MIVEXMI-105491 format. One record per residue: x, y negated, z negated of N, C-alpha, C in turn; residue number from 0; residue in three letters. Coordinates in steps of 0.05 Angstrom, whole numbers. Last residue first. Example, Ala and Ser with C-alpha at 12.3 -4.5 7.8 and 13.67 -1.06 7.14 Angstrom:
<rec n_px="257" n_py="45" n_pz="-142" ca_px="273" ca_py="21" ca_pz="-143" c_px="258" c_py="-1" c_pz="-157" num="1" residuo="ser"/>
<rec n_px="264" n_py="114" n_pz="-156" ca_px="246" ca_py="90" ca_pz="-156" c_px="264" c_py="66" c_pz="-156" num="0" residuo="ala"/>
This chain:
<rec n_px="-1601" n_py="-359" n_pz="600" ca_px="-1617" ca_py="-358" ca_pz="573" c_px="-1594" c_py="-353" c_pz="553" num="119" residuo="lys"/>
<rec n_px="-1574" n_py="-367" n_pz="651" ca_px="-1568" ca_py="-384" ca_pz="627" c_px="-1583" c_py="-391" c_pz="602" num="118" residuo="leu"/>
<rec n_px="-1600" n_py="-321" n_pz="670" ca_px="-1569" ca_py="-316" ca_pz="668" c_px="-1563" c_py="-338" c_pz="640" num="117" residuo="phe"/>
<rec n_px="-1646" n_py="-338" n_pz="689" ca_px="-1652" ca_py="-317" ca_pz="665" c_px="-1613" c_py="-310" c_pz="657" num="116" residuo="glu"/>
<rec n_px="-1636" n_py="-379" n_pz="715" ca_px="-1652" ca_py="-390" ca_pz="691" c_px="-1649" c_py="-367" c_pz="674" num="115" residuo="glu"/>
<rec n_px="-1614" n_py="-353" n_pz="755" ca_px="-1599" ca_py="-370" ca_pz="743" c_px="-1607" c_py="-373" c_pz="717" num="114" residuo="trp"/>
<rec n_px="-1654" n_py="-324" n_pz="779" ca_px="-1634" ca_py="-307" ca_pz="769" c_px="-1613" c_py="-322" c_pz="746" num="113" residuo="his"/>
<rec n_px="-1690" n_py="-372" n_pz="796" ca_px="-1698" ca_py="-347" ca_pz="766" c_px="-1678" c_py="-331" c_pz="760" num="112" residuo="asp"/>
<rec n_px="-1657" n_py="-386" n_pz="839" ca_px="-1660" ca_py="-403" ca_pz="810" c_px="-1671" c_py="-387" c_pz="792" num="111" residuo="trp"/>
<rec n_px="-1668" n_py="-344" n_pz="870" ca_px="-1638" ca_py="-347" ca_pz="861" c_px="-1639" c_py="-363" c_pz="838" num="110" residuo="lys"/>
<rec n_px="-1722" n_py="-346" n_pz="890" ca_px="-1712" ca_py="-323" ca_pz="875" c_px="-1683" c_py="-325" c_pz="859" num="109" residuo="glu"/>
<rec n_px="-1720" n_py="-396" n_pz="909" ca_px="-1738" ca_py="-396" ca_pz="887" c_px="-1727" c_py="-368" c_pz="867" num="108" residuo="glu"/>
<rec n_px="-1693" n_py="-382" n_pz="951" ca_px="-1690" ca_py="-407" ca_pz="940" c_px="-1692" c_py="-401" c_pz="912" num="107" residuo="arg"/>
<rec n_px="-1729" n_py="-351" n_pz="981" ca_px="-1705" ca_py="-338" ca_pz="970" c_px="-1689" c_py="-361" c_pz="954" num="106" residuo="glu"/>
<rec n_px="-1774" n_py="-382" n_pz="994" ca_px="-1776" ca_py="-357" ca_pz="972" c_px="-1753" c_py="-344" c_pz="959" num="105" residuo="leu"/>
<rec n_px="-1746" n_py="-422" n_pz="1022" ca_px="-1764" ca_py="-431" ca_pz="996" c_px="-1763" c_py="-400" c_pz="976" num="104" residuo="cys"/>
<rec n_px="-1739" n_py="-387" n_pz="1065" ca_px="-1715" ca_py="-408" ca_pz="1052" c_px="-1725" c_py="-412" c_pz="1023" num="103" residuo="phe"/>
<rec n_px="-1785" n_py="-372" n_pz="1082" ca_px="-1764" ca_py="-349" ca_pz="1075" c_px="-1748" c_py="-359" c_pz="1059" num="102" residuo="ile"/>
<rec n_px="-1813" n_py="-417" n_pz="1092" ca_px="-1821" ca_py="-401" ca_pz="1072" c_px="-1810" c_py="-382" c_pz="1058" num="101" residuo="glu"/>
<rec n_px="-1778" n_py="-431" n_pz="1142" ca_px="-1775" ca_py="-449" ca_pz="1116" c_px="-1793" c_py="-430" c_pz="1089" num="100" residuo="trp"/>
<rec n_px="-1789" n_py="-391" n_pz="1178" ca_px="-1759" ca_py="-393" ca_pz="1165" c_px="-1756" c_py="-408" c_pz="1135" num="99" residuo="val"/>
<rec n_px="-1840" n_py="-410" n_pz="1186" ca_px="-1830" ca_py="-382" ca_pz="1173" c_px="-1799" c_py="-379" c_pz="1156" num="98" residuo="thr"/>
<rec n_px="-1833" n_py="-458" n_pz="1212" ca_px="-1847" ca_py="-457" ca_pz="1182" c_px="-1844" c_py="-429" c_pz="1172" num="97" residuo="glu"/>
<rec n_px="-1802" n_py="-440" n_pz="1253" ca_px="-1784" ca_py="-461" ca_pz="1235" c_px="-1805" c_py="-453" c_pz="1212" num="96" residuo="ala"/>
<rec n_px="-1808" n_py="-371" n_pz="1282" ca_px="-1820" ca_py="-410" ca_pz="1278" c_px="-1803" c_py="-418" c_pz="1253" num="95" residuo="pro"/>
<rec n_px="-1752" n_py="-337" n_pz="1297" ca_px="-1775" ca_py="-347" ca_pz="1283" c_px="-1786" c_py="-373" c_pz="1280" num="94" residuo="leu"/>
<rec n_px="-1729" n_py="-319" n_pz="1363" ca_px="-1729" ca_py="-336" ca_pz="1340" c_px="-1754" c_py="-342" c_pz="1330" num="93" residuo="phe"/>
<rec n_px="-1724" n_py="-263" n_pz="1396" ca_px="-1744" ca_py="-281" ca_pz="1391" c_px="-1738" c_py="-292" c_pz="1363" num="92" residuo="val"/>
<rec n_px="-1681" n_py="-229" n_pz="1396" ca_px="-1686" ca_py="-233" ca_pz="1420" c_px="-1712" c_py="-262" c_pz="1422" num="91" residuo="phe"/>
<rec n_px="-1617" n_py="-212" n_pz="1361" ca_px="-1647" ca_py="-222" ca_pz="1357" c_px="-1654" c_py="-234" c_pz="1383" num="90" residuo="val"/>
<rec n_px="-1587" n_py="-148" n_pz="1376" ca_px="-1588" ca_py="-175" ca_pz="1382" c_px="-1620" c_py="-189" c_pz="1375" num="89" residuo="asp"/>
<rec n_px="-1585" n_py="-90" n_pz="1374" ca_px="-1594" ca_py="-107" ca_pz="1353" c_px="-1585" c_py="-134" c_pz="1349" num="88" residuo="gly"/>
<rec n_px="-1597" n_py="-65" n_pz="1422" ca_px="-1569" ca_py="-74" ca_pz="1410" c_px="-1567" c_py="-81" c_pz="1391" num="87" residuo="asp"/>
<rec n_px="-1647" n_py="-64" n_pz="1424" ca_px="-1641" ca_py="-41" ca_pz="1420" c_px="-1606" c_py="-39" c_pz="1416" num="86" residuo="lys"/>
<rec n_px="-1670" n_py="-127" n_pz="1392" ca_px="-1669" ca_py="-110" ca_pz="1412" c_px="-1659" c_py="-79" c_pz="1407" num="85" residuo="asp"/>
<rec n_px="-1706" n_py="-159" n_pz="1341" ca_px="-1680" ca_py="-146" ca_pz="1350" c_px="-1692" c_py="-124" c_pz="1372" num="84" residuo="lys"/>
<rec n_px="-1737" n_py="-206" n_pz="1307" ca_px="-1738" ca_py="-183" ca_pz="1313" c_px="-1713" c_py="-185" c_pz="1339" num="83" residuo="pro"/>
<rec n_px="-1712" n_py="-236" n_pz="1250" ca_px="-1720" ca_py="-241" ca_pz="1271" c_px="-1723" c_py="-218" c_pz="1291" num="82" residuo="gly"/>
<rec n_px="-1687" n_py="-226" n_pz="1192" ca_px="-1714" ca_py="-220" ca_pz="1196" c_px="-1724" c_py="-221" c_pz="1224" num="81" residuo="tyr"/>
<rec n_px="-1626" n_py="-239" n_pz="1201" ca_px="-1637" ca_py="-220" ca_pz="1186" c_px="-1671" c_py="-208" c_pz="1194" num="80" residuo="lys"/>
<rec n_px="-1626" n_py="-280" n_pz="1234" ca_px="-1617" ca_py="-262" ca_pz="1242" c_px="-1619" c_py="-234" c_pz="1228" num="79" residuo="arg"/>
<rec n_px="-1657" n_py="-325" n_pz="1203" ca_px="-1662" ca_py="-319" ca_pz="1231" c_px="-1654" c_py="-293" c_pz="1239" num="78" residuo="met"/>
<rec n_px="-1623" n_py="-327" n_pz="1160" ca_px="-1651" ca_py="-315" ca_pz="1151" c_px="-1660" c_py="-304" c_pz="1184" num="77" residuo="ile"/>
<rec n_px="-1578" n_py="-350" n_pz="1181" ca_px="-1571" ca_py="-321" ca_pz="1171" c_px="-1603" c_py="-309" c_pz="1163" num="76" residuo="ala"/>
<rec n_px="-1597" n_py="-397" n_pz="1189" ca_px="-1585" ca_py="-374" ca_pz="1221" c_px="-1589" c_py="-353" c_pz="1210" num="75" residuo="ile"/>
<rec n_px="-1603" n_py="-420" n_pz="1139" ca_px="-1623" ca_py="-415" ca_pz="1160" c_px="-1615" c_py="-388" c_pz="1185" num="74" residuo="val"/>
<rec n_px="-1555" n_py="-416" n_pz="1120" ca_px="-1572" ca_py="-396" ca_pz="1108" c_px="-1595" c_py="-394" c_pz="1127" num="73" residuo="lys"/>
<rec n_px="-1527" n_py="-454" n_pz="1149" ca_px="-1518" ca_py="-430" ca_pz="1149" c_px="-1543" c_py="-408" c_pz="1147" num="72" residuo="asp"/>
<rec n_px="-1554" n_py="-498" n_pz="1139" ca_px="-1553" ca_py="-499" ca_pz="1162" c_px="-1547" c_py="-452" c_pz="1167" num="71" residuo="his"/>
<rec n_px="-1544" n_py="-496" n_pz="1077" ca_px="-1570" ca_py="-497" ca_pz="1086" c_px="-1579" c_py="-488" c_pz="1120" num="70" residuo="glu"/>
<rec n_px="-1491" n_py="-503" n_pz="1081" ca_px="-1496" ca_py="-483" ca_pz="1073" c_px="-1527" c_py="-485" c_pz="1076" num="69" residuo="tyr"/>
<rec n_px="-1493" n_py="-557" n_pz="1110" ca_px="-1476" ca_py="-539" ca_pz="1121" c_px="-1485" c_py="-508" c_pz="1109" num="68" residuo="arg"/>
<rec n_px="-1557" n_py="-588" n_pz="1099" ca_px="-1525" ca_py="-582" ca_pz="1097" c_px="-1515" c_py="-565" c_pz="1105" num="67" residuo="thr"/>
<rec n_px="-1590" n_py="-625" n_pz="1141" ca_px="-1588" ca_py="-595" ca_pz="1134" c_px="-1558" c_py="-599" c_pz="1130" num="66" residuo="met"/>
<rec n_px="-1627" n_py="-686" n_pz="1134" ca_px="-1609" ca_py="-674" ca_pz="1155" c_px="-1599" c_py="-649" c_pz="1132" num="65" residuo="glu"/>
<rec n_px="-1696" n_py="-690" n_pz="1117" ca_px="-1668" ca_py="-701" ca_pz="1111" c_px="-1653" c_py="-680" c_pz="1133" num="64" residuo="arg"/>
<rec n_px="-1742" n_py="-659" n_pz="1102" ca_px="-1740" ca_py="-687" ca_pz="1093" c_px="-1715" c_py="-702" c_pz="1102" num="63" residuo="gly"/>
<rec n_px="-1757" n_py="-605" n_pz="1114" ca_px="-1737" ca_py="-611" ca_pz="1089" c_px="-1737" c_py="-640" c_pz="1083" num="62" residuo="leu"/>
<rec n_px="-1782" n_py="-611" n_pz="1166" ca_px="-1798" ca_py="-595" ca_pz="1131" c_px="-1782" c_py="-609" c_pz="1107" num="61" residuo="leu"/>
<rec n_px="-1741" n_py="-630" n_pz="1189" ca_px="-1766" ca_py="-647" ca_pz="1192" c_px="-1781" c_py="-637" c_pz="1170" num="60" residuo="gly"/>
<rec n_px="-1712" n_py="-588" n_pz="1194" ca_px="-1702" ca_py="-612" ca_pz="1176" c_px="-1720" c_py="-629" c_pz="1178" num="59" residuo="glu"/>
<rec n_px="-1743" n_py="-553" n_pz="1221" ca_px="-1732" ca_py="-543" ca_pz="1194" c_px="-1724" c_py="-573" c_pz="1182" num="58" residuo="phe"/>
<rec n_px="-1741" n_py="-578" n_pz="1272" ca_px="-1763" ca_py="-575" ca_pz="1259" c_px="-1761" c_py="-571" c_pz="1225" num="57" residuo="asp"/>
<rec n_px="-1688" n_py="-574" n_pz="1287" ca_px="-1696" ca_py="-601" ca_pz="1281" c_px="-1718" c_py="-603" c_pz="1263" num="56" residuo="glu"/>
<rec n_px="-1686" n_py="-522" n_pz="1293" ca_px="-1669" ca_py="-533" ca_pz="1270" c_px="-1680" c_py="-561" c_pz="1258" num="55" residuo="leu"/>
<rec n_px="-1716" n_py="-511" n_pz="1340" ca_px="-1729" ca_py="-499" ca_pz="1307" c_px="-1709" c_py="-515" c_pz="1285" num="54" residuo="ile"/>
<rec n_px="-1681" n_py="-537" n_pz="1366" ca_px="-1712" ca_py="-551" ca_pz="1365" c_px="-1721" c_py="-541" c_pz="1340" num="53" residuo="gly"/>
<rec n_px="-1640" n_py="-508" n_pz="1376" ca_px="-1640" ca_py="-531" ca_pz="1362" c_px="-1666" c_py="-547" c_pz="1354" num="52" residuo="met"/>
<rec n_px="-1663" n_py="-456" n_pz="1393" ca_px="-1655" ca_py="-463" ca_pz="1371" c_px="-1649" c_py="-481" c_pz="1356" num="51" residuo="leu"/>
<rec n_px="-1673" n_py="-484" n_pz="1445" ca_px="-1701" ca_py="-477" ca_pz="1428" c_px="-1685" c_py="-473" c_pz="1398" num="50" residuo="glu"/>
<rec n_px="-1626" n_py="-494" n_pz="1462" ca_px="-1641" ca_py="-514" ca_pz="1463" c_px="-1674" c_py="-501" c_pz="1441" num="49" residuo="glu"/>
<rec n_px="-1606" n_py="-447" n_pz="1463" ca_px="-1590" ca_py="-459" ca_pz="1452" c_px="-1610" c_py="-486" c_pz="1444" num="48" residuo="asp"/>
<rec n_px="-1636" n_py="-412" n_pz="1509" ca_px="-1639" ca_py="-407" ca_pz="1473" c_px="-1621" c_py="-425" c_pz="1459" num="47" residuo="ala"/>
<rec n_px="-1624" n_py="-441" n_pz="1548" ca_px="-1648" ca_py="-442" ca_pz="1541" c_px="-1657" c_py="-434" c_pz="1512" num="46" residuo="glu"/>
<rec n_px="-1569" n_py="-425" n_pz="1548" ca_px="-1574" ca_py="-452" ca_pz="1548" c_px="-1605" c_py="-457" c_pz="1538" num="45" residuo="glu"/>
<rec n_px="-1580" n_py="-367" n_pz="1560" ca_px="-1564" ca_py="-380" ca_pz="1537" c_px="-1571" c_py="-407" c_pz="1532" num="44" residuo="cys"/>
<rec n_px="-1603" n_py="-371" n_pz="1605" ca_px="-1614" ca_py="-360" ca_pz="1586" c_px="-1603" c_py="-366" c_pz="1559" num="43" residuo="glu"/>
<rec n_px="-1562" n_py="-391" n_pz="1642" ca_px="-1589" ca_py="-406" ca_pz="1640" c_px="-1603" c_py="-397" c_pz="1615" num="42" residuo="glu"/>
<rec n_px="-1530" n_py="-351" n_pz="1636" ca_px="-1522" ca_py="-376" ca_pz="1633" c_px="-1545" c_py="-397" c_pz="1626" num="41" residuo="lys"/>
<rec n_px="-1552" n_py="-306" n_pz="1658" ca_px="-1548" ca_py="-302" ca_pz="1639" c_px="-1544" c_py="-342" c_pz="1620" num="40" residuo="tyr"/>
<rec n_px="-1558" n_py="-336" n_pz="1714" ca_px="-1577" ca_py="-322" ca_pz="1692" c_px="-1573" c_py="-327" c_pz="1665" num="39" residuo="gly"/>
<rec n_px="-1498" n_py="-329" n_pz="1726" ca_px="-1514" ca_py="-360" ca_pz="1725" c_px="-1545" c_py="-352" c_pz="1712" num="38" residuo="pro"/>
<rec n_px="-1454" n_py="-299" n_pz="1708" ca_px="-1478" ca_py="-291" ca_pz="1719" c_px="-1494" c_py="-315" c_pz="1711" num="37" residuo="asn"/>
<rec n_px="-1391" n_py="-313" n_pz="1694" ca_px="-1405" ca_py="-303" ca_pz="1726" c_px="-1433" c_py="-297" c_pz="1725" num="36" residuo="asn"/>
<rec n_px="-1401" n_py="-334" n_pz="1644" ca_px="-1380" ca_py="-344" ca_pz="1667" c_px="-1394" c_py="-339" c_pz="1699" num="35" residuo="lys"/>
<rec n_px="-1425" n_py="-297" n_pz="1612" ca_px="-1437" ca_py="-320" ca_pz="1614" c_px="-1428" c_py="-340" c_pz="1639" num="34" residuo="phe"/>
<rec n_px="-1394" n_py="-257" n_pz="1623" ca_px="-1418" ca_py="-255" ca_pz="1628" c_px="-1426" c_py="-278" c_pz="1634" num="33" residuo="glu"/>
<rec n_px="-1346" n_py="-271" n_pz="1597" ca_px="-1337" ca_py="-266" ca_pz="1618" c_px="-1370" c_py="-264" c_pz="1632" num="32" residuo="ile"/>
<rec n_px="-1371" n_py="-277" n_pz="1538" ca_px="-1365" ca_py="-300" ca_pz="1555" c_px="-1357" c_py="-294" c_pz="1588" num="31" residuo="phe"/>
<rec n_px="-1379" n_py="-225" n_pz="1531" ca_px="-1406" ca_py="-248" ca_pz="1537" c_px="-1400" c_py="-271" c_pz="1545" num="30" residuo="glu"/>
<rec n_px="-1328" n_py="-209" n_pz="1524" ca_px="-1345" ca_py="-194" ca_pz="1546" c_px="-1372" c_py="-212" c_pz="1553" num="29" residuo="glu"/>
<rec n_px="-1310" n_py="-233" n_pz="1484" ca_px="-1295" ca_py="-239" ca_pz="1507" c_px="-1314" c_py="-229" c_pz="1531" num="28" residuo="ile"/>
<rec n_px="-1341" n_py="-212" n_pz="1442" ca_px="-1338" ca_py="-248" ca_pz="1451" c_px="-1334" c_py="-251" c_pz="1476" num="27" residuo="val"/>
<rec n_px="-1331" n_py="-163" n_pz="1439" ca_px="-1354" ca_py="-164" ca_pz="1447" c_px="-1361" c_py="-200" c_pz="1461" num="26" residuo="asp"/>
<rec n_px="-1275" n_py="-165" n_pz="1419" ca_px="-1280" ca_py="-160" ca_pz="1449" c_px="-1306" c_py="-171" c_pz="1452" num="25" residuo="lys"/>
<rec n_px="-1265" n_py="-222" n_pz="1382" ca_px="-1267" ca_py="-195" ca_pz="1384" c_px="-1277" c_py="-189" c_pz="1411" num="24" residuo="pro"/>
<rec n_px="-1191" n_py="-255" n_pz="1387" ca_px="-1227" ca_py="-260" ca_pz="1395" c_px="-1237" c_py="-228" c_pz="1389" num="23" residuo="leu"/>
<rec n_px="-1146" n_py="-248" n_pz="1384" ca_px="-1157" ca_py="-256" ca_pz="1360" c_px="-1188" c_py="-263" c_pz="1368" num="22" residuo="phe"/>
<rec n_px="-1125" n_py="-227" n_pz="1431" ca_px="-1109" ca_py="-211" ca_pz="1401" c_px="-1123" c_py="-223" c_pz="1388" num="21" residuo="asp"/>
<rec n_px="-1146" n_py="-248" n_pz="1473" ca_px="-1155" ca_py="-220" ca_pz="1465" c_px="-1145" c_py="-218" c_pz="1436" num="20" residuo="ala"/>
<rec n_px="-1116" n_py="-294" n_pz="1476" ca_px="-1134" ca_py="-297" ca_pz="1461" c_px="-1156" c_py="-265" c_pz="1455" num="19" residuo="leu"/>
<rec n_px="-1044" n_py="-269" n_pz="1471" ca_px="-1072" ca_py="-280" ca_pz="1485" c_px="-1090" c_py="-278" c_pz="1465" num="18" residuo="thr"/>
<rec n_px="-982" n_py="-264" n_pz="1452" ca_px="-1005" ca_py="-264" ca_pz="1446" c_px="-1027" c_py="-275" c_pz="1460" num="17" residuo="his"/>
<rec n_px="-925" n_py="-272" n_pz="1450" ca_px="-935" ca_py="-250" ca_pz="1474" c_px="-966" c_py="-247" c_pz="1463" num="16" residuo="gln"/>
<rec n_px="-881" n_py="-322" n_pz="1448" ca_px="-902" ca_py="-307" ca_pz="1434" c_px="-918" c_py="-292" c_pz="1455" num="15" residuo="cys"/>
<rec n_px="-808" n_py="-318" n_pz="1453" ca_px="-830" ca_py="-326" ca_pz="1465" c_px="-851" c_py="-311" c_pz="1453" num="14" residuo="lys"/>
<rec n_px="-765" n_py="-348" n_pz="1408" ca_px="-779" ca_py="-323" ca_pz="1417" c_px="-801" c_py="-333" c_pz="1431" num="13" residuo="lys"/>
<rec n_px="-751" n_py="-391" n_pz="1370" ca_px="-738" ca_py="-387" ca_pz="1397" c_px="-740" c_py="-361" c_pz="1411" num="12" residuo="asn"/>
<rec n_px="-789" n_py="-389" n_pz="1322" ca_px="-755" ca_py="-379" ca_pz="1321" c_px="-746" c_py="-367" c_pz="1352" num="11" residuo="asn"/>
<rec n_px="-837" n_py="-378" n_pz="1374" ca_px="-833" ca_py="-376" ca_pz="1346" c_px="-806" c_py="-368" c_pz="1343" num="10" residuo="lys"/>
<rec n_px="-864" n_py="-422" n_pz="1428" ca_px="-847" ca_py="-408" ca_pz="1414" c_px="-852" c_py="-405" c_pz="1386" num="9" residuo="thr"/>
<rec n_px="-892" n_py="-438" n_pz="1487" ca_px="-898" ca_py="-433" ca_pz="1462" c_px="-883" c_py="-410" c_pz="1445" num="8" residuo="ile"/>
<rec n_px="-858" n_py="-478" n_pz="1530" ca_px="-863" ca_py="-450" ca_pz="1520" c_px="-869" c_py="-451" c_pz="1497" num="7" residuo="lys"/>
<rec n_px="-872" n_py="-539" n_pz="1576" ca_px="-863" ca_py="-522" ca_pz="1548" c_px="-875" c_py="-495" c_pz="1540" num="6" residuo="arg"/>
<rec n_px="-849" n_py="-546" n_pz="1637" ca_px="-875" ca_py="-537" ca_pz="1619" c_px="-853" c_py="-528" c_pz="1593" num="5" residuo="lys"/>
<rec n_px="-821" n_py="-612" n_pz="1652" ca_px="-821" ca_py="-585" ca_pz="1644" c_px="-843" c_py="-571" c_pz="1628" num="4" residuo="ser"/>
<rec n_px="-824" n_py="-653" n_pz="1708" ca_px="-835" ca_py="-650" ca_pz="1678" c_px="-837" c_py="-617" c_pz="1670" num="3" residuo="lys"/>
<rec n_px="-782" n_py="-682" n_pz="1741" ca_px="-801" ca_py="-660" ca_pz="1743" c_px="-806" c_py="-660" c_pz="1714" num="2" residuo="lys"/>
<rec n_px="-779" n_py="-750" n_pz="1764" ca_px="-765" ca_py="-729" ca_pz="1750" c_px="-780" c_py="-708" c_pz="1738" num="1" residuo="glu"/>
<rec n_px="-758" n_py="-779" n_pz="1829" ca_px="-782" ca_py="-772" ca_pz="1806" c_px="-769" c_py="-744" c_pz="1784" num="0" residuo="met"/>
C-alpha cells in the first residue's frame, strides 16, 4: 500500500511559519480556549446565541421581511452601542427587539434628514 505524504504549506519553496495567533486577536484566542475548556461558559455562549437569534427573528418580524446584511450589521451595532455593559465593556443583556427597532428607525430617519439637506 502506498503511503500518502503530507503536503506542507509553502511559499516559494519555504515553509510558512504562521499560526492562527498571527492572524487572530489575543482576546479571540483566549475566549475560544475558555469556550473549549469551560462547559459553563460554553452553555452561556450557546444561550446568548439563541437569545440573539430570537431577537433578530423578532426584528425581521417587525421589518416584515428578511434583513439585509447592512440591516443585520446595523442591529448588532445598535445592540453593542446601547446595551448595558459590564466592567470589561462587554454587553451582558441584549436590548429587546422593539427597542432596537425604535433606535434603528430614529437613526435611519436622521440619516434621511441629512441626505435631504444635502440634496437641496
